[in-house]
PLY file of the C-alpha trace (Angstrom):
ply
format ascii 1.0
element vertex 507
property float x
property float y
property float z
element edge 506
property int vertex1
property int vertex2
end_header
15.12 32.84 39.85
15.74 34.98 36.62
19.58 34.31 36.82
18.84 30.60 37.20
17.03 30.37 34.03
19.69 32.50 32.19
22.39 30.03 33.32
20.35 27.27 32.26
19.80 28.68 28.86
23.45 29.56 28.65
24.38 26.04 29.56
22.08 24.66 26.71
23.58 26.99 24.28
27.07 26.08 25.16
26.17 22.32 24.87
24.46 22.91 21.53
27.50 24.76 20.20
29.86 21.93 21.38
27.53 19.35 19.83
27.54 21.38 16.60
31.38 21.63 16.58
31.68 17.99 17.21
29.34 17.17 14.55
31.13 19.48 11.97
34.49 18.00 12.97
33.41 14.59 12.53
31.80 15.49 9.20
34.90 17.03 7.89
36.90 13.88 8.62
34.37 11.70 7.04
34.05 13.88 3.91
37.89 13.53 3.59
37.79 9.69 3.90
34.94 9.42 1.31
36.78 11.59 -1.13
40.00 9.71 -0.54
38.15 6.28 -0.97
36.65 7.50 -4.21
39.93 8.77 -5.60
41.37 5.33 -4.90
38.48 3.74 -6.88
39.22 6.13 -9.91
42.86 5.45 -9.79
42.20 1.73 -9.83
40.10 2.16 -12.99
36.77 1.61 -11.16
33.49 2.94 -12.48
32.11 5.76 -10.56
29.81 7.70 -12.66
26.28 6.88 -14.11
27.66 7.29 -17.73
30.18 4.47 -17.01
27.69 1.96 -15.68
25.02 2.69 -18.45
24.89 -0.25 -20.87
26.09 0.55 -24.38
23.28 1.34 -26.81
21.82 -1.30 -29.03
20.07 -0.70 -32.34
16.28 -1.19 -32.43
16.72 -4.07 -35.00
18.83 -6.04 -32.62
16.91 -5.15 -29.48
14.23 -7.44 -28.39
12.55 -4.45 -26.50
9.79 -3.81 -29.05
8.93 -7.46 -29.16
8.68 -7.49 -25.36
6.55 -4.41 -25.30
4.04 -6.11 -27.72
3.37 -8.84 -25.20
3.83 -6.99 -21.97
0.04 -6.26 -21.47
-0.61 -9.90 -21.57
1.94 -10.45 -18.83
0.90 -7.58 -16.71
-2.83 -8.55 -16.52
-3.49 -10.91 -13.92
-6.42 -13.61 -14.35
-8.17 -16.27 -12.75
-7.13 -19.20 -14.75
-4.83 -21.98 -13.58
-1.57 -20.19 -14.82
-2.25 -17.59 -12.25
-4.00 -19.63 -9.39
-2.63 -23.17 -9.79
0.33 -23.48 -12.25
2.32 -26.69 -12.70
5.67 -26.43 -11.02
7.83 -29.20 -12.38
10.47 -31.22 -10.65
8.39 -31.53 -7.53
10.45 -33.32 -5.01
8.56 -35.84 -2.88
11.50 -37.11 -0.90
15.22 -36.32 -0.80
16.73 -36.70 -4.29
13.47 -38.14 -5.75
11.22 -35.91 -7.88
7.67 -36.49 -9.33
7.58 -36.10 -13.11
4.83 -33.47 -13.37
3.88 -33.75 -16.98
3.24 -37.59 -16.51
0.61 -36.94 -13.95
-3.21 -37.13 -14.89
-3.87 -33.82 -13.18
-1.90 -30.63 -12.17
-1.62 -30.71 -8.54
-0.43 -28.15 -6.03
-1.11 -26.84 -2.56
-3.91 -24.76 -4.10
-5.82 -27.77 -5.48
-5.91 -29.60 -8.66
-6.46 -28.62 -12.43
-7.07 -30.45 -15.62
-4.47 -30.23 -18.40
-7.21 -29.10 -20.84
-7.75 -25.94 -18.76
-4.06 -25.29 -18.81
-3.95 -25.53 -22.54
-6.96 -23.12 -22.74
-5.19 -20.66 -20.59
-1.91 -20.81 -22.62
-3.96 -20.42 -26.06
-5.17 -17.10 -24.46
-1.53 -16.12 -24.14
-0.49 -17.32 -27.57
1.15 -14.02 -28.33
3.65 -14.57 -25.55
4.66 -17.86 -26.93
5.03 -16.36 -30.49
7.33 -13.66 -28.87
9.57 -16.51 -27.58
9.88 -17.95 -31.03
11.08 -14.60 -32.47
13.34 -13.78 -29.42
16.39 -15.99 -30.27
16.90 -13.83 -33.52
17.78 -10.67 -31.34
21.08 -9.80 -29.79
19.90 -8.20 -26.53
16.93 -7.30 -24.50
17.69 -3.70 -23.08
15.08 -1.41 -21.41
15.34 2.32 -21.76
16.02 3.18 -18.00
17.10 6.43 -16.53
20.03 5.49 -14.29
20.33 9.06 -13.14
17.41 8.23 -10.63
19.87 6.16 -8.61
18.27 3.63 -6.47
14.85 5.05 -6.97
14.81 3.75 -10.46
11.54 2.52 -11.60
11.52 -1.12 -12.72
8.13 -1.81 -13.99
9.25 -4.52 -16.34
10.57 -7.00 -13.62
7.11 -8.56 -12.67
6.17 -9.14 -16.28
9.51 -10.73 -16.92
9.15 -13.03 -14.01
5.56 -13.87 -15.06
6.84 -14.75 -18.61
9.06 -17.40 -17.00
6.04 -18.87 -15.36
4.08 -18.90 -18.58
7.03 -20.64 -20.40
7.08 -23.33 -17.65
3.56 -23.99 -17.97
3.80 -24.23 -21.80
6.68 -26.66 -21.73
5.03 -28.98 -19.21
1.75 -28.89 -21.11
3.59 -29.63 -24.33
5.38 -32.63 -22.80
2.02 -33.89 -21.36
0.69 -33.72 -24.94
3.62 -35.48 -26.40
4.71 -32.40 -28.35
8.42 -32.46 -27.61
9.46 -30.33 -30.50
7.18 -27.46 -29.10
8.51 -27.95 -25.66
12.11 -27.67 -26.94
11.20 -24.51 -28.82
9.60 -22.80 -25.83
12.33 -23.62 -23.52
14.81 -22.38 -26.09
13.01 -19.13 -26.08
12.92 -18.98 -22.28
16.66 -19.54 -21.86
17.21 -16.97 -24.72
15.25 -14.42 -22.75
17.48 -14.91 -19.68
20.64 -14.80 -21.87
19.61 -11.56 -23.81
18.59 -9.58 -20.70
21.94 -9.69 -19.24
23.26 -6.13 -19.41
20.98 -4.47 -16.94
23.22 -3.27 -14.01
20.62 -3.49 -11.22
20.99 -6.01 -8.35
17.26 -6.89 -8.23
17.15 -7.37 -11.90
19.95 -9.91 -11.69
18.33 -11.67 -8.75
15.15 -11.95 -10.99
17.19 -13.53 -13.77
18.49 -15.92 -11.11
15.01 -16.78 -10.12
13.77 -17.22 -13.75
16.85 -19.59 -14.33
15.80 -21.75 -11.34
12.48 -22.10 -12.99
13.93 -23.21 -16.25
16.17 -25.71 -14.28
13.12 -27.52 -13.10
11.70 -27.28 -16.49
14.98 -28.84 -18.07
14.76 -31.62 -15.57
11.15 -32.50 -16.67
12.21 -32.31 -20.43
14.90 -34.89 -19.90
12.28 -37.40 -18.56
10.69 -37.38 -22.12
11.22 -40.45 -24.20
11.37 -38.97 -27.78
14.10 -36.67 -27.59
16.86 -36.26 -30.31
20.49 -35.28 -29.89
20.01 -32.30 -32.15
17.13 -31.02 -29.93
19.24 -31.63 -26.77
22.08 -29.82 -28.40
20.12 -26.82 -28.98
19.26 -26.35 -25.11
22.51 -27.27 -23.94
24.07 -24.48 -25.96
21.42 -22.24 -24.43
22.48 -23.02 -20.92
26.20 -22.69 -21.84
25.60 -19.27 -23.18
23.92 -17.90 -20.16
26.16 -15.39 -18.36
25.74 -15.06 -14.51
29.02 -13.77 -13.00
29.82 -10.91 -15.26
26.21 -9.64 -15.10
26.29 -9.77 -11.35
29.57 -7.84 -11.00
28.12 -5.19 -13.34
25.19 -4.95 -10.99
27.27 -4.42 -7.80
29.61 -1.99 -9.55
26.35 -0.06 -10.60
24.70 -0.35 -7.01
27.91 1.48 -5.75
27.28 4.20 -8.28
23.58 4.42 -7.92
23.74 4.30 -4.13
26.29 7.10 -4.15
24.06 9.25 -6.47
20.99 8.55 -4.22
22.81 9.61 -1.01
24.07 12.77 -2.68
20.60 13.66 -4.07
19.16 13.37 -0.62
22.16 15.22 0.89
21.00 18.35 -1.05
17.40 17.73 -0.28
15.47 20.06 2.06
12.71 17.49 2.90
13.25 14.25 4.74
9.86 12.94 3.76
11.09 10.67 0.95
13.76 9.01 3.22
11.55 7.47 5.69
9.80 4.13 5.35
7.19 5.26 8.05
4.78 7.75 6.58
2.71 8.07 9.63
4.02 11.55 10.22
3.67 12.94 6.69
0.07 13.66 6.87
-2.15 14.56 9.59
-5.53 13.18 10.33
-8.18 14.51 12.74
-7.27 12.53 15.83
-6.78 13.29 19.56
-4.40 15.74 20.90
-2.30 12.96 22.37
-1.86 11.23 18.94
-1.07 14.65 17.28
1.50 15.25 19.88
3.14 11.88 19.07
3.10 12.73 15.30
4.69 15.98 16.08
7.42 14.26 18.10
8.04 11.79 15.41
8.33 14.58 12.79
10.72 16.49 15.14
12.72 13.43 15.58
12.98 12.67 11.79
13.82 16.30 11.06
16.67 16.29 13.63
17.87 12.99 12.18
17.79 14.23 8.74
19.83 17.31 9.59
22.40 15.08 11.40
22.41 12.54 8.55
23.05 15.27 5.93
25.80 16.84 7.65
27.67 13.81 9.03
26.01 10.33 8.95
25.54 10.37 5.21
29.24 10.35 4.75
29.44 7.31 7.11
26.80 5.50 5.01
28.63 6.52 1.70
31.81 5.16 3.02
30.24 1.89 4.06
28.47 1.64 0.62
31.79 2.02 -1.03
33.62 -0.54 1.10
30.77 -3.08 0.96
30.35 -3.05 -2.80
34.04 -3.13 -3.29
34.27 -6.26 -1.18
31.47 -7.90 -3.12
33.15 -6.95 -6.48
36.50 -8.32 -5.29
34.91 -11.48 -4.30
33.31 -11.99 -7.72
36.61 -11.23 -9.40
38.23 -13.81 -7.16
35.61 -16.23 -8.31
36.38 -15.64 -11.81
40.02 -16.15 -11.27
39.68 -19.22 -9.09
36.88 -20.73 -11.11
34.77 -21.58 -8.02
32.94 -19.76 -5.26
33.67 -21.42 -1.75
36.77 -19.61 -0.82
35.73 -16.17 -2.01
32.39 -16.44 -0.21
33.97 -17.46 2.98
36.55 -14.66 2.86
33.79 -12.11 1.88
31.67 -13.22 4.79
34.61 -12.79 7.08
35.37 -9.31 5.82
31.65 -8.31 5.88
31.38 -9.16 9.55
34.41 -6.97 10.31
32.85 -4.19 8.23
29.42 -4.55 10.08
31.13 -4.22 13.37
33.00 -1.12 12.26
29.91 0.80 11.15
27.53 -0.59 13.80
26.11 2.20 15.92
24.63 2.19 19.45
23.10 5.66 18.83
19.28 5.20 18.90
18.67 8.09 16.66
21.27 6.82 14.26
19.66 3.40 14.36
16.23 4.85 13.54
17.73 6.60 10.54
19.58 3.43 9.37
16.35 1.38 9.44
14.59 4.15 7.51
17.32 4.20 4.81
18.05 0.47 4.46
17.07 0.64 0.78
19.77 3.28 0.21
22.75 1.96 2.23
24.64 -1.34 1.83
23.29 -4.47 3.62
26.40 -6.52 3.98
24.40 -9.74 5.22
21.96 -9.69 2.33
24.58 -9.02 -0.22
26.67 -11.91 0.91
23.49 -14.03 0.49
23.26 -12.82 -3.07
26.62 -14.53 -3.59
25.20 -17.78 -2.28
22.20 -17.57 -4.53
24.51 -16.87 -7.42
26.61 -19.90 -6.54
23.31 -22.06 -6.44
22.39 -20.78 -9.95
25.81 -21.57 -11.28
25.47 -25.05 -9.81
22.07 -25.35 -11.47
23.39 -24.30 -14.92
26.37 -26.97 -14.59
24.14 -29.77 -13.39
21.66 -29.07 -16.15
24.40 -28.91 -18.87
25.90 -32.26 -17.51
22.72 -34.01 -17.24
21.79 -33.02 -20.96
25.24 -34.38 -21.93
24.57 -37.61 -20.07
21.26 -37.99 -21.83
23.05 -37.42 -25.28
25.70 -39.90 -24.44
23.05 -42.49 -23.50
21.18 -41.78 -26.88
24.30 -42.55 -28.81
25.68 -45.45 -26.77
22.55 -46.91 -25.21
24.32 -46.70 -21.74
25.52 -44.13 -19.40
29.26 -43.31 -19.10
31.21 -44.85 -16.24
33.02 -41.43 -15.65
32.24 -37.82 -16.65
35.49 -37.55 -18.58
33.93 -39.76 -21.19
31.44 -36.88 -22.02
34.45 -34.84 -23.43
34.99 -33.78 -26.28
31.89 -35.11 -28.01
29.30 -33.75 -25.78
31.23 -31.41 -23.50
34.25 -29.26 -24.23
35.87 -30.28 -20.95
35.10 -32.25 -17.69
32.33 -30.43 -15.86
33.43 -28.55 -12.70
31.62 -27.94 -9.41
31.21 -24.22 -8.98
31.51 -24.69 -5.26
35.00 -25.89 -5.05
36.18 -26.26 -8.74
36.58 -29.99 -8.65
34.92 -32.28 -11.05
31.14 -32.57 -10.43
30.59 -35.72 -8.45
29.01 -38.66 -10.50
28.60 -42.30 -10.00
26.52 -45.06 -11.49
23.89 -46.83 -9.41
23.01 -50.48 -9.27
19.57 -49.86 -10.74
21.19 -48.29 -13.92
20.38 -44.71 -12.71
23.08 -42.29 -11.76
23.90 -39.77 -8.93
25.11 -36.32 -10.16
25.70 -33.64 -7.46
27.62 -30.69 -6.25
28.87 -30.57 -2.67
26.49 -27.68 -1.84
26.59 -24.70 0.37
28.49 -26.28 3.15
31.50 -27.13 0.86
31.57 -30.65 2.15
31.28 -33.81 0.01
28.51 -35.78 1.93
28.48 -38.53 -0.60
25.54 -37.31 -2.59
23.09 -36.95 0.27
20.05 -35.00 -0.65
18.84 -34.97 2.93
17.66 -31.65 4.05
20.49 -29.64 5.95
17.91 -28.28 8.40
14.76 -29.92 9.73
11.86 -29.32 7.19
8.87 -31.31 6.05
9.32 -29.87 2.43
11.95 -30.79 0.08
14.13 -28.69 -2.37
17.36 -29.51 -4.08
19.02 -26.44 -2.54
18.13 -27.67 0.93
20.14 -30.91 0.67
23.53 -31.20 2.35
24.66 -31.80 -1.20
22.92 -30.45 -4.12
21.79 -33.43 -6.13
20.20 -33.77 -9.62
17.01 -35.60 -8.63
16.11 -39.04 -10.05
12.50 -39.72 -11.11
10.37 -41.18 -8.28
8.79 -44.43 -9.16
5.00 -44.99 -9.76
4.68 -46.49 -6.31
6.56 -43.57 -4.55
4.25 -41.04 -6.43
1.23 -42.93 -5.35
2.19 -43.06 -1.81
3.04 -39.39 -1.81
-0.30 -38.48 -3.39
-2.19 -40.41 -0.83
-0.74 -38.40 2.05
-0.77 -34.92 0.32
0 1
1 2
2 3
3 4
4 5
5 6
6 7
7 8
8 9
9 10
10 11
11 12
12 13
13 14
14 15
15 16
16 17
17 18
18 19
19 20
20 21
21 22
22 23
23 24
24 25
25 26
26 27
27 28
28 29
29 30
30 31
31 32
32 33
33 34
34 35
35 36
36 37
37 38
38 39
39 40
40 41
41 42
42 43
43 44
44 45
45 46
46 47
47 48
48 49
49 50
50 51
51 52
52 53
53 54
54 55
55 56
56 57
57 58
58 59
59 60
60 61
61 62
62 63
63 64
64 65
65 66
66 67
67 68
68 69
69 70
70 71
71 72
72 73
73 74
74 75
75 76
76 77
77 78
78 79
79 80
80 81
81 82
82 83
83 84
84 85
85 86
86 87
87 88
88 89
89 90
90 91
91 92
92 93
93 94
94 95
95 96
96 97
97 98
98 99
99 100
100 101
101 102
102 103
103 104
104 105
105 106
106 107
107 108
108 109
109 110
110 111
111 112
112 113
113 114
114 115
115 116
116 117
117 118
118 119
119 120
120 121
121 122
122 123
123 124
124 125
125 126
126 127
127 128
128 129
129 130
130 131
131 132
132 133
133 134
134 135
135 136
136 137
137 138
138 139
139 140
140 141
141 142
142 143
143 144
144 145
145 146
146 147
147 148
148 149
149 150
150 151
151 152
152 153
153 154
154 155
155 156
156 157
157 158
158 159
159 160
160 161
161 162
162 163
163 164
164 165
165 166
166 167
167 168
168 169
169 170
170 171
171 172
172 173
173 174
174 175
175 176
176 177
177 178
178 179
179 180
180 181
181 182
182 183
183 184
184 185
185 186
186 187
187 188
188 189
189 190
190 191
191 192
192 193
193 194
194 195
195 196
196 197
197 198
198 199
199 200
200 201
201 202
202 203
203 204
204 205
205 206
206 207
207 208
208 209
209 210
210 211
211 212
212 213
213 214
214 215
215 216
216 217
217 218
218 219
219 220
220 221
221 222
222 223
223 224
224 225
225 226
226 227
227 228
228 229
229 230
230 231
231 232
232 233
233 234
234 235
235 236
236 237
237 238
238 239
239 240
240 241
241 242
242 243
243 244
244 245
245 246
246 247
247 248
248 249
249 250
250 251
251 252
252 253
253 254
254 255
255 256
256 257
257 258
258 259
259 260
260 261
261 262
262 263
263 264
264 265
265 266
266 267
267 268
268 269
269 270
270 271
271 272
272 273
273 274
274 275
275 276
276 277
277 278
278 279
279 280
280 281
281 282
282 283
283 284
284 285
285 286
286 287
287 288
288 289
289 290
290 291
291 292
292 293
293 294
294 295
295 296
296 297
297 298
298 299
299 300
300 301
301 302
302 303
303 304
304 305
305 306
306 307
307 308
308 309
309 310
310 311
311 312
312 313
313 314
314 315
315 316
316 317
317 318
318 319
319 320
320 321
321 322
322 323
323 324
324 325
325 326
326 327
327 328
328 329
329 330
330 331
331 332
332 333
333 334
334 335
335 336
336 337
337 338
338 339
339 340
340 341
341 342
342 343
343 344
344 345
345 346
346 347
347 348
348 349
349 350
350 351
351 352
352 353
353 354
354 355
355 356
356 357
357 358
358 359
359 360
360 361
361 362
362 363
363 364
364 365
365 366
366 367
367 368
368 369
369 370
370 371
371 372
372 373
373 374
374 375
375 376
376 377
377 378
378 379
379 380
380 381
381 382
382 383
383 384
384 385
385 386
386 387
387 388
388 389
389 390
390 391
391 392
392 393
393 394
394 395
395 396
396 397
397 398
398 399
399 400
400 401
401 402
402 403
403 404
404 405
405 406
406 407
407 408
408 409
409 410
410 411
411 412
412 413
413 414
414 415
415 416
416 417
417 418
418 419
419 420
420 421
421 422
422 423
423 424
424 425
425 426
426 427
427 428
428 429
429 430
430 431
431 432
432 433
433 434
434 435
435 436
436 437
437 438
438 439
439 440
440 441
441 442
442 443
443 444
444 445
445 446
446 447
447 448
448 449
449 450
450 451
451 452
452 453
453 454
454 455
455 456
456 457
457 458
458 459
459 460
460 461
461 462
462 463
463 464
464 465
465 466
466 467
467 468
468 469
469 470
470 471
471 472
472 473
473 474
474 475
475 476
476 477
477 478
478 479
479 480
480 481
481 482
482 483
483 484
484 485
485 486
486 487
487 488
488 489
489 490
490 491
491 492
492 493
493 494
494 495
495 496
496 497
497 498
498 499
499 500
500 501
501 502
502 503
503 504
504 505
505 506
């Protein structure tokens, strides 16, 4: 019996040694691949260090940071007023391609209920310092936060929620101004909001750029509402048109993806030299023991052992696989963004990037259960090809929103001067636009035609890349409407009073 257990122990030891040698051999090959890929990036002039992706400093006088910090407490504090609980949304679509003009309604309506406009004005008055901040903002050159990029992807970004909330306050202020007939104040507030998005453009963090896109979409709906006002002047419209034209999206997003490669690599390297796996895992159930039954404690011990083994294997081998995947994924995205800049449109680059990402995902996919557990726990550190490709689509939608807004403003200015709409968009250049506006999806001129009722249809061909004749019908079955859900992305026309009344009776 004794000899039997000695043989078993020897077999286990030999198996462990062979496994260790296999892991070390694989690790050596992966380390070499990672080093080679990083060297290729350096030779191509790509940024690979924290110092290179850190934005250049800006003087305190030109930085809007102190201004923002002075109003940040008012944006952090929640509340129970209508800005927090039932804010006006603007450009609320009630059917495909038809939107209700929010500021013209007698009450503020949403899924949460109704509010009176005087309640909204009172809530805005309590946030007057925020609106004062907007009036000073355009005089600055940049909004840049003091961030420590050496923290990698664990960088603390406490300013994101206040910034997002500021756009909601601005939207409420513009709509309230329009309801009260104060168009000049509405222009000033929107000017400040668009300046905020424009100045906060050098933060090379992907989630920051996605927040910028979200804020721009909010201002898109506000811009639509503003163009429904009747007492606008050409000079006022020229101000906000210039604001839209100055907003950079593509360059800022490229900087964010370049930085994500650097920050992700830094984070992987930091964890690779760590002795504790606790910070890696999204599941914290094994990090502290409670007084529970022996079976539960046994399961916790099992999870801790599994995580410890995973962590050891990850440090020695799998981490290099993740790093190589991160390098290749982010470089594909960066190349796609550069192709978009060269081509002047998004469709082909997104399609090619999606094809490449599917191939990459297949290459790095693992059927190893331990590896899958580790990958799930480290989703924030590694690259997510599917999600990052979606970021490109959202960027394209934001670019379309920008071009539609600019063109719609130019159409309004043309009508103010000529008392009629142009027959073709080329009539807008050069007096109101520098060139014929292009569709960011395919690079062709934005689609436009006059309607029999003297309105117009202005649209992009949308995500499917097919011209469906300006159809705003939802691409997928849904009871709610959004301009980005349409088969074409259409600038809405205002709903008639009868359409609004019918909608309100059923909602």
